[in-house]
N, C-alpha and C positions, 0 to 999 in steps of 0.2 A: 358579454351578457346582453348587451344590446342587439345583437344580431342572432337572435334564437331562431327565427323562421328562415335565416338565410344559410346557404352552404359556401364555403370558400371555393374560389377557383385557383387555378395554378398560379396566376399572376399575382395573387394576393388580394385581389378584388372580392367583392361579395355579390351574390345576386339570389334573387328569390327562388325558393324551391319550385322546382317543376317548370321553370322558365328556361327558354332556350338561351344559348350564349348570344350576346348581342352582335359582336362583329364576327361573322363566319364569312369570310371572303375568299374568293378565288385569287390565285397569284396575279393572274391577267388582270383582275379588277385593282388590286392593290397598285400595280405598277401604274395603272392610268391615273389613279388618284394621286400617286407621287409624282407623276409628270405634271398633273394638274396644279399641285401644290407648289412645285418648284417654279412653274411658270407663274403663277400667282405672286409668289415671293419677287421674282425678277421684275414683274410689272409693277409691284408696289414700290421696289427700290427705284425703279425709273421714274415713277411718278413722284416719289420724295426728291429725287435730285432735280427734276424738272421743276418741281414746286419751289424749291430753294432758288433755282436760277430766275423763276418769276418773281420771287420775293425780292431778290437783289435787282431784278429788272436787267439782267445782263444775258446776252447770248453766249453761246460757246466760243465765238470768235474774240469777244470782248473778254471773257474769262482767260482765254489763252494769251492774250496781249498782256492783261494784268499780271500773269504769272511770269510772262517774258520780262516785264518791267522789273519785277521784284528780284528775279534771277540775275538780272543786269546790275541792279543796285547793290546786291550783295557781293557780286563779283568785283565791283568798283570800291567798295568798302574794304574789301580784303586786299585788292591791288595795291593800293598806296602803302599800308604799312609792310606788305610783304616786299615791295621795291626798297623801300627805307631799309628794311632788315638785310636784305641781301647787299646793299651798298654799305652798309655799317661793317658787315662780316668782311668785305673786301678791304675795306679800310683798316680793319683791326689786323687782317693777315699782312698787310703792306706795312703798318707800323711796327709789327713783330719783325718782319725782316729788316727793317731799317734799324731796331733795337739791337738785333743780332750783329749787324755791320758795325753799329758803333760801340759794342761790347768788345769786337775784335780790334777796332782802332785804338781803344782804351788799353787793351792788353799790349799791343805794339808800342803805344807811347809810354807805358809802364817799364816795359823792357828797355826802351831807349833812355828813360831816365836812370834805371839802374846802371846801364853802361856808362852815361855821363857823369854818374857820381863818383866815379873812378878818376882821380887826377892824371894818371898816366893815359887815360883814353882821351881826356880833354886835351892834353898836349899833343898827341896824335893826330887829332882832328885839327888843331891849329895849324900843325906842321903841314898837314896835307892840304887844306883848303885855303888857309891864307897864306901859306908858304913862308911861316915863321922858322927861324933857324935859332938854335939855342947857341950860347957863345962858345966857341971853339970848334963848331961844325962848319964844313965847307959845303955850301949849297951847289947843287947841279941840275940844271934844267935840261932835260933830253926832249928834243921835238923830233918827232917821227913824220914821215911825209903825210901820213893821213890825217895827223892832228891839225887843227885850225889854228893858226896863229894868234887869232884875237883871245881865244880862251887862255892860251897857255903863257902869254906875257901878262905880267902884272900891270896893273893901270897905274898911271902916274896921278898926282894930285890935280893936274890940270884937266886931264881927260875925263869925260863923261861916260858912264856905262850905256849900253844900247838901250835900256829900258827907261821909261820916262819916270819912275819911281824914284824917290827921294834915296840918297846914299845910305841912310841908317835902314831904309825898308831892304835894300839890296844886301847891306852886310847881315841883318837879320835872317834873310832868306837864305843866305849862303851858310850860317851857322845852323840853322833848324832844317836845311835840306838833308834828306837822308838818301843814300844811294844804295 
C-alpha cells in the first residue's frame, strides 16, 4: 500500500510511474565496468596485504624467512618423536623374534625333560655318555681309524680334561649336552 504511485519492475524493485529505468547499459559498457570493478578489488586486496606488511614492518624476504623458520621448527618437532617411534618399532620386532626363539627353546627343553623322566632313557644315556655297564654285561670299545683316541678312551683320576673348567662343570656339561 505504501507503493501506490509506483509500478513494479521485473527484478522486484519499484520505480516511479513514468520514469525511465535506471540502469540501461549496453553489454560493452557492462564489461568495462566489470573489469574496472575487479581491478579495483585486486588493487584493494594488494593494498590491504601491503598495509599488513607495513604494520608488521616486514618485507617479503623477511616474511619468507620467518615462514621457513616456522616450517623447520615444525619439522624438527616432528622428527625426534618419529625417530623414537621407528626405533621402538624395530626394537619391538627384534624382541618378538627373540621371544619366538625362546619359546622354541622351551619346547625343546620340555621334550628333553619328558625323555629324561623315563628311567630306561636315563640308563641308556649313562651307558652311552659315561660308559657305565650294568653287572653281568661285557663292555666293548670299538675304535675306528677316523676316531680320535683322546675322546674314546676314558679319563683316569689323575688326568685332567682339556678344558680349564672344574670337573663337576665338565660332568654337568656331559650330562646336559644334547646330540
